[in-house]
BALUMDO-788533 format. One record per atom (N, C-alpha, C): residue in three letters; residue number from 1; x, y, z. Coordinates in steps of 0.02 Angstrom, whole numbers. Layout:
{'ALA' NUM {X Y Z}}
...
END
This chain:
{'MET' 1 {2180 1403 1624}}
{'MET' 1 {2136 1340 1632}}
{'MET' 1 {2065 1362 1630}}
{'ALA' 2 {2053 1428 1628}}
{'ALA' 2 {1979 1449 1611}}
{'ALA' 2 {1968 1440 1539}}
{'ALA' 3 {2016 1451 1492}}
{'ALA' 3 {2008 1448 1430}}
{'ALA' 3 {2008 1373 1397}}
{'SER' 4 {2042 1329 1438}}
{'SER' 4 {2042 1256 1422}}
{'SER' 4 {1977 1231 1440}}
{'ARG' 5 {1945 1254 1492}}
{'ARG' 5 {1877 1243 1518}}
{'ARG' 5 {1816 1262 1464}}
{'HIS' 6 {1831 1318 1437}}
{'HIS' 6 {1784 1353 1396}}
{'HIS' 6 {1793 1318 1335}}
{'ARG' 7 {1850 1295 1300}}
{'ARG' 7 {1844 1257 1230}}
{'ARG' 7 {1822 1182 1255}}
{'SER' 8 {1822 1149 1305}}
{'SER' 8 {1801 1092 1326}}
{'SER' 8 {1719 1096 1323}}
{'LEU' 9 {1696 1149 1348}}
{'LEU' 9 {1615 1157 1355}}
{'LEU' 9 {1599 1178 1283}}
{'ARG' 10 {1631 1217 1246}}
{'ARG' 10 {1612 1232 1179}}
{'ARG' 10 {1616 1166 1133}}
{'ARG' 11 {1669 1117 1142}}
{'ARG' 11 {1666 1058 1110}}
{'ARG' 11 {1616 1013 1128}}
{'THR' 12 {1594 1012 1189}}
{'THR' 12 {1541 968 1212}}
{'THR' 12 {1473 990 1191}}
{'ALA' 13 {1462 1061 1186}}
{'ALA' 13 {1398 1092 1157}}
{'ALA' 13 {1396 1070 1085}}
{'THR' 14 {1454 1082 1043}}
{'THR' 14 {1453 1060 973}}
{'THR' 14 {1438 991 962}}
{'VAL' 15 {1468 944 1003}}
{'VAL' 15 {1455 868 998}}
{'VAL' 15 {1385 867 1013}}
{'ALA' 16 {1352 896 1060}}
{'ALA' 16 {1278 883 1087}}
{'ALA' 16 {1235 904 1022}}
{'THR' 17 {1244 973 1007}}
{'THR' 17 {1211 995 953}}
{'THR' 17 {1213 953 894}}
{'THR' 18 {1278 930 870}}
{'THR' 18 {1281 887 815}}
{'THR' 18 {1241 813 828}}
{'LEU' 19 {1248 788 876}}
{'LEU' 19 {1206 724 897}}
{'LEU' 19 {1133 741 889}}
{'ALA' 20 {1112 795 916}}
{'ALA' 20 {1028 807 923}}
{'ALA' 20 {1013 835 845}}
{'ALA' 21 {1053 849 805}}
{'ALA' 21 {1038 872 732}}
{'ALA' 21 {1037 799 689}}
{'VAL' 22 {1083 758 707}}
{'VAL' 22 {1079 689 677}}
{'VAL' 22 {1022 643 697}}
{'ALA' 23 {1008 650 769}}
{'ALA' 23 {942 622 788}}
{'ALA' 23 {879 643 750}}
{'LEU' 24 {869 704 760}}
{'LEU' 24 {818 734 727}}
{'LEU' 24 {814 721 657}}
{'THR' 25 {866 725 619}}
{'THR' 25 {858 710 542}}
{'THR' 25 {841 635 546}}
{'ALA' 26 {869 589 580}}
{'ALA' 26 {841 517 576}}
{'ALA' 26 {772 510 588}}
{'GLY' 27 {743 546 646}}
{'GLY' 27 {681 539 659}}
{'GLY' 27 {631 575 596}}
{'LEU' 28 {659 624 568}}
{'LEU' 28 {618 652 513}}
{'LEU' 28 {616 609 450}}
{'THR' 29 {672 578 439}}
{'THR' 29 {675 537 381}}
{'THR' 29 {644 479 389}}
{'THR' 30 {636 445 451}}
{'THR' 30 {598 387 471}}
{'THR' 30 {519 413 463}}
{'GLY' 31 {505 461 488}}
{'GLY' 31 {431 495 479}}
{'GLY' 31 {422 497 411}}
{'CYS' 32 {457 529 375}}
{'CYS' 32 {446 545 298}}
{'CYS' 32 {434 474 258}}
{'ASP' 33 {479 431 275}}
{'ASP' 33 {474 363 248}}
{'ASP' 33 {401 334 266}}
{'ALA' 34 {379 334 332}}
{'ALA' 34 {313 314 350}}
{'ALA' 34 {268 349 308}}
{'VAL' 35 {257 410 305}}
{'VAL' 35 {218 443 265}}
{'VAL' 35 {217 432 188}}
{'ASP' 36 {273 420 152}}
{'ASP' 36 {278 400 98}}
{'ASP' 36 {249 341 81}}
{'LYS' 37 {267 286 123}}
{'LYS' 37 {233 225 124}}
{'LYS' 37 {157 230 129}}
{'ALA' 38 {134 268 168}}
{'ALA' 38 {55 274 176}}
{'ALA' 38 {28 301 114}}
{'LEU' 39 {66 356 89}}
{'LEU' 39 {34 389 29}}
{'LEU' 39 {42 334 -24}}
{'ASP' 40 {90 292 -37}}
{'ASP' 40 {101 246 -86}}
{'ASP' 40 {33 197 -79}}
{'CYS' 41 {24 176 -10}}
{'CYS' 41 {-33 137 2}}
{'CYS' 41 {-98 164 -25}}
{'VAL' 42 {-102 220 -5}}
{'VAL' 42 {-172 261 -27}}
{'VAL' 42 {-183 260 -102}}
{'ARG' 43 {-124 278 -132}}
{'ARG' 43 {-125 279 -210}}
{'ARG' 43 {-145 219 -239}}
{'THR' 44 {-98 163 -216}}
{'THR' 44 {-114 93 -251}}
{'THR' 44 {-180 74 -227}}
{'ALA' 45 {-211 82 -173}}
{'ALA' 45 {-273 66 -149}}
{'ALA' 45 {-323 101 -201}}
{'ASP' 46 {-315 164 -215}}
{'ASP' 46 {-360 199 -266}}
{'ASP' 46 {-350 164 -325}}
{'ALA' 47 {-287 145 -347}}
{'ALA' 47 {-285 116 -415}}
{'ALA' 47 {-323 47 -417}}
{'ILE' 48 {-322 5 -367}}
{'ILE' 48 {-365 -49 -353}}
{'ILE' 48 {-429 -38 -357}}
{'ALA' 49 {-454 10 -329}}
{'ALA' 49 {-527 25 -331}}
{'ALA' 49 {-541 45 -402}}
{'ASP' 50 {-500 79 -428}}
{'ASP' 50 {-520 93 -509}}
{'ASP' 50 {-528 26 -557}}
{'SER' 51 {-477 -19 -539}}
{'SER' 51 {-474 -88 -579}}
{'SER' 51 {-546 -121 -551}}
{'VAL' 52 {-561 -126 -493}}
{'VAL' 52 {-613 -152 -472}}
{'VAL' 52 {-687 -133 -507}}
{'THR' 53 {-682 -61 -514}}
{'THR' 53 {-735 -33 -551}}
{'THR' 53 {-736 -61 -625}}
{'GLU' 54 {-681 -56 -643}}
{'GLU' 54 {-676 -76 -728}}
{'GLU' 54 {-698 -145 -729}}
{'LEU' 55 {-681 -199 -679}}
{'LEU' 55 {-700 -262 -680}}
{'LEU' 55 {-771 -269 -671}}
{'GLN' 56 {-804 -233 -632}}
{'GLN' 56 {-867 -236 -625}}
{'GLN' 56 {-913 -213 -692}}
{'GLN' 57 {-885 -160 -722}}
{'GLN' 57 {-917 -132 -776}}
{'GLN' 57 {-905 -176 -836}}
{'ALA' 58 {-841 -213 -837}}
{'ALA' 58 {-830 -269 -898}}
{'ALA' 58 {-880 -319 -886}}
{'VAL' 59 {-886 -339 -820}}
{'VAL' 59 {-943 -397 -815}}
{'VAL' 59 {-1013 -389 -824}}
{'GLU' 60 {-1037 -318 -810}}
{'GLU' 60 {-1095 -301 -832}}
{'GLU' 60 {-1108 -288 -910}}
{'ASN' 61 {-1049 -263 -943}}
{'ASN' 61 {-1067 -242 -1007}}
{'ASN' 61 {-1044 -279 -1067}}
{'THR' 62 {-1012 -331 -1043}}
{'THR' 62 {-985 -373 -1102}}
{'THR' 62 {-978 -447 -1083}}
{'SER' 63 {-986 -495 -1122}}
{'SER' 63 {-987 -562 -1101}}
{'SER' 63 {-906 -592 -1128}}
{'ASP' 64 {-859 -541 -1138}}
{'ASP' 64 {-791 -563 -1161}}
{'ASP' 64 {-751 -568 -1098}}
{'PRO' 65 {-741 -635 -1081}}
{'PRO' 65 {-700 -643 -1024}}
{'PRO' 65 {-623 -612 -1025}}
{'THR' 66 {-591 -600 -1086}}
{'THR' 66 {-531 -572 -1088}}
{'THR' 66 {-531 -503 -1060}}
{'GLN' 67 {-586 -475 -1063}}
{'GLN' 67 {-595 -401 -1031}}
{'GLN' 67 {-589 -404 -954}}
{'TRP' 68 {-620 -462 -939}}
{'TRP' 68 {-625 -480 -858}}
{'TRP' 68 {-554 -494 -832}}
{'GLU' 69 {-521 -527 -877}}
{'GLU' 69 {-453 -553 -861}}
{'GLU' 69 {-411 -485 -854}}
{'GLU' 70 {-407 -442 -903}}
{'GLU' 70 {-371 -381 -892}}
{'GLU' 70 {-383 -343 -833}}
{'SER' 71 {-445 -340 -809}}
{'SER' 71 {-453 -315 -758}}
{'SER' 71 {-430 -350 -690}}
{'LEU' 72 {-430 -415 -690}}
{'LEU' 72 {-403 -452 -638}}
{'LEU' 72 {-330 -437 -632}}
{'ASP' 73 {-299 -445 -697}}
{'ASP' 73 {-224 -449 -691}}
{'ASP' 73 {-209 -368 -665}}
{'SER' 74 {-247 -323 -674}}
{'SER' 74 {-222 -258 -662}}
{'SER' 74 {-238 -251 -575}}
{'ILE' 75 {-278 -280 -543}}
{'ILE' 75 {-292 -283 -481}}
{'ILE' 75 {-226 -320 -455}}
{'ASP' 76 {-210 -382 -484}}
{'ASP' 76 {-155 -428 -467}}
{'ASP' 76 {-91 -381 -460}}
{'LYS' 77 {-78 -347 -514}}
{'LYS' 77 {-9 -299 -523}}
{'LYS' 77 {-14 -259 -456}}
{'ASN' 78 {-66 -226 -453}}
{'ASN' 78 {-66 -174 -391}}
{'ASN' 78 {-63 -205 -332}}
{'LEU' 79 {-91 -266 -315}}
{'LEU' 79 {-79 -296 -253}}
{'LEU' 79 {-7 -310 -252}}
{'ASP' 80 {28 -339 -301}}
{'ASP' 80 {89 -353 -297}}
{'ASP' 80 {141 -285 -262}}
{'LYS' 81 {113 -238 -303}}
{'LYS' 81 {153 -173 -283}}
{'LYS' 81 {139 -150 -208}}
{'ILE' 82 {75 -157 -191}}
{'ILE' 82 {64 -128 -117}}
{'ILE' 82 {92 -177 -70}}
{'GLY' 83 {93 -249 -85}}
{'GLY' 83 {116 -294 -28}}
{'GLY' 83 {185 -284 -28}}
{'GLY' 84 {227 -257 -75}}
{'GLY' 84 {297 -248 -67}}
{'GLY' 84 {321 -192 -28}}
{'GLN' 85 {263 -144 -22}}
{'GLN' 85 {288 -81 9}}
{'GLN' 85 {269 -69 84}}
{'THR' 86 {246 -121 114}}
{'THR' 86 {218 -115 178}}
{'THR' 86 {233 -171 221}}
{'ASP' 87 {247 -158 293}}
{'ASP' 87 {258 -212 338}}
{'ASP' 87 {196 -206 388}}
{'ASN' 88 {140 -174 363}}
{'ASN' 88 {90 -163 421}}
{'ASN' 88 {41 -229 403}}
{'THR' 89 {29 -262 461}}
{'THR' 89 {-10 -329 460}}
{'THR' 89 {-73 -316 438}}
{'ASP' 90 {-113 -263 453}}
{'ASP' 90 {-183 -248 424}}
{'ASP' 90 {-180 -250 349}}
{'VAL' 91 {-140 -210 330}}
{'VAL' 91 {-129 -195 243}}
{'VAL' 91 {-110 -266 223}}
{'ASN' 92 {-65 -298 238}}
{'ASN' 92 {-39 -362 217}}
{'ASN' 92 {-110 -411 215}}
{'GLN' 93 {-143 -403 269}}
{'GLN' 93 {-203 -460 279}}
{'GLN' 93 {-258 -427 224}}
{'ALA' 94 {-269 -371 205}}
{'ALA' 94 {-312 -350 165}}
{'ALA' 94 {-290 -372 90}}
{'VAL' 95 {-222 -357 85}}
{'VAL' 95 {-197 -371 19}}
{'VAL' 95 {-212 -451 0}}
{'ASP' 96 {-194 -495 52}}
{'ASP' 96 {-205 -564 54}}
{'ASP' 96 {-277 -582 34}}
{'ASP' 97 {-326 -552 72}}
{'ASP' 97 {-394 -568 65}}
{'ASP' 97 {-416 -546 -10}}
{'LEU' 98 {-396 -490 -36}}
{'LEU' 98 {-411 -470 -99}}
{'LEU' 98 {-383 -517 -153}}
{'GLY' 99 {-322 -543 -141}}
{'GLY' 99 {-291 -587 -182}}
{'GLY' 99 {-330 -640 -191}}
{'LYS' 100 {-339 -672 -137}}
{'LYS' 100 {-392 -734 -136}}
{'LYS' 100 {-457 -723 -165}}
{'ALA' 101 {-486 -661 -159}}
{'ALA' 101 {-545 -651 -192}}
{'ALA' 101 {-536 -646 -267}}
{'VAL' 102 {-487 -614 -287}}
{'VAL' 102 {-468 -608 -365}}
{'VAL' 102 {-466 -686 -398}}
{'ASP' 103 {-426 -722 -360}}
{'ASP' 103 {-413 -791 -384}}
{'ASP' 103 {-479 -829 -386}}
{'ASN' 104 {-530 -822 -344}}
{'ASN' 104 {-594 -860 -346}}
{'ASN' 104 {-627 -835 -401}}
{'VAL' 105 {-633 -768 -417}}
{'VAL' 105 {-666 -746 -479}}
{'VAL' 105 {-629 -772 -546}}
{'ARG' 106 {-560 -766 -538}}
{'ARG' 106 {-531 -793 -593}}
{'ARG' 106 {-542 -871 -610}}
{'THR' 107 {-542 -911 -554}}
{'THR' 107 {-566 -980 -564}}
{'THR' 107 {-629 -992 -593}}
{'SER' 108 {-681 -953 -558}}
{'SER' 108 {-742 -954 -593}}
{'SER' 108 {-754 -945 -651}}
{'VAL' 109 {-715 -884 -677}}
{'VAL' 109 {-719 -866 -753}}
{'VAL' 109 {-697 -926 -795}}
{'GLU' 110 {-635 -949 -774}}
{'GLU' 110 {-595 -1007 -809}}
{'GLU' 110 {-641 -1059 -809}}
{'ASN' 111 {-693 -1069 -761}}
{'ASN' 111 {-738 -1136 -764}}
{'ASN' 111 {-796 -1113 -795}}
{'GLY' 112 {-801 -1058 -833}}
{'GLY' 112 {-859 -1043 -880}}
{'GLY' 112 {-913 -997 -842}}
{'ASP' 113 {-900 -980 -783}}
{'ASP' 113 {-957 -937 -758}}
{'ASP' 113 {-968 -874 -783}}
{'GLU' 114 {-1023 -847 -816}}
{'GLU' 114 {-1033 -799 -854}}
{'GLU' 114 {-1054 -740 -802}}
{'THR' 115 {-1074 -752 -744}}
{'THR' 115 {-1093 -702 -699}}
{'THR' 115 {-1057 -716 -625}}
{'PRO' 116 {-990 -701 -631}}
{'PRO' 116 {-949 -714 -568}}
{'PRO' 116 {-973 -662 -514}}
{'ASP' 117 {-972 -695 -447}}
{'ASP' 117 {-993 -651 -393}}
{'ASP' 117 {-934 -613 -383}}
{'LEU' 118 {-954 -541 -389}}
{'LEU' 118 {-885 -494 -369}}
{'LEU' 118 {-884 -465 -308}}
{'SER' 119 {-934 -480 -266}}
{'SER' 119 {-947 -450 -203}}
{'SER' 119 {-890 -463 -149}}
{'PRO' 120 {-860 -519 -163}}
{'PRO' 120 {-796 -529 -115}}
{'PRO' 120 {-740 -480 -126}}
{'VAL' 121 {-735 -467 -208}}
{'VAL' 121 {-685 -420 -220}}
{'VAL' 121 {-701 -356 -210}}
{'THR' 122 {-752 -333 -214}}
{'THR' 122 {-774 -265 -189}}
{'THR' 122 {-764 -257 -122}}
{'ASP' 123 {-782 -304 -72}}
{'ASP' 123 {-792 -303 -2}}
{'ASP' 123 {-706 -296 18}}
{'ALA' 124 {-655 -337 -16}}
{'ALA' 124 {-599 -337 2}}
{'ALA' 124 {-555 -282 -9}}
{'ALA' 125 {-583 -248 -73}}
{'ALA' 125 {-544 -179 -98}}
{'ALA' 125 {-564 -135 -52}}
{'GLY' 126 {-627 -124 -22}}
{'GLY' 126 {-654 -82 25}}
{'GLY' 126 {-623 -80 84}}
{'GLU' 127 {-595 -141 111}}
{'GLU' 127 {-563 -160 173}}
{'GLU' 127 {-494 -130 157}}
{'LEU' 128 {-462 -138 98}}
{'LEU' 128 {-394 -109 85}}
{'LEU' 128 {-388 -39 85}}
{'THR' 129 {-444 -13 59}}
{'THR' 129 {-448 66 58}}
{'THR' 129 {-447 92 128}}
{'LYS' 130 {-487 58 180}}
{'LYS' 130 {-491 74 241}}
{'LYS' 130 {-431 70 270}}
{'VAL' 131 {-397 17 276}}
{'VAL' 131 {-335 6 311}}
{'VAL' 131 {-273 51 280}}
{'CYS' 132 {-288 74 212}}
{'CYS' 132 {-224 118 194}}
{'CYS' 132 {-240 190 212}}
{'THR' 133 {-310 202 228}}
{'THR' 133 {-317 266 244}}
{'THR' 133 {-287 289 311}}
{'PRO' 134 {-244 345 312}}
{'PRO' 134 {-211 364 377}}
{'PRO' 134 {-255 394 416}}
END
């Protein structure tokens, strides 16, 4: 009878240990996923900041709207990427705001504006960088 109780305790301990390991692994996986998403957010925000800088330089140094469009397209592409990676409301709001700012600049350029106001784009990109920083 003591041997049966000992086996039962050992089995219970094994099950408890296994469940604890599964729970810990699940917690670490979830934590790692969150860290990976945050790093992707930071990387993408950094790429967007680079695109915004390129846009500013293109507007300052050339009157060729096709170069401006390339920078705007690059920002849009990165916004699509970051928007699909997160369910964070602050990040999504910053992505939406930056998307609207880019659309406004694009519309201005299409309407012949040779000196579009980029401050809403730079402000929105700064906000995105801020909310992506852990």
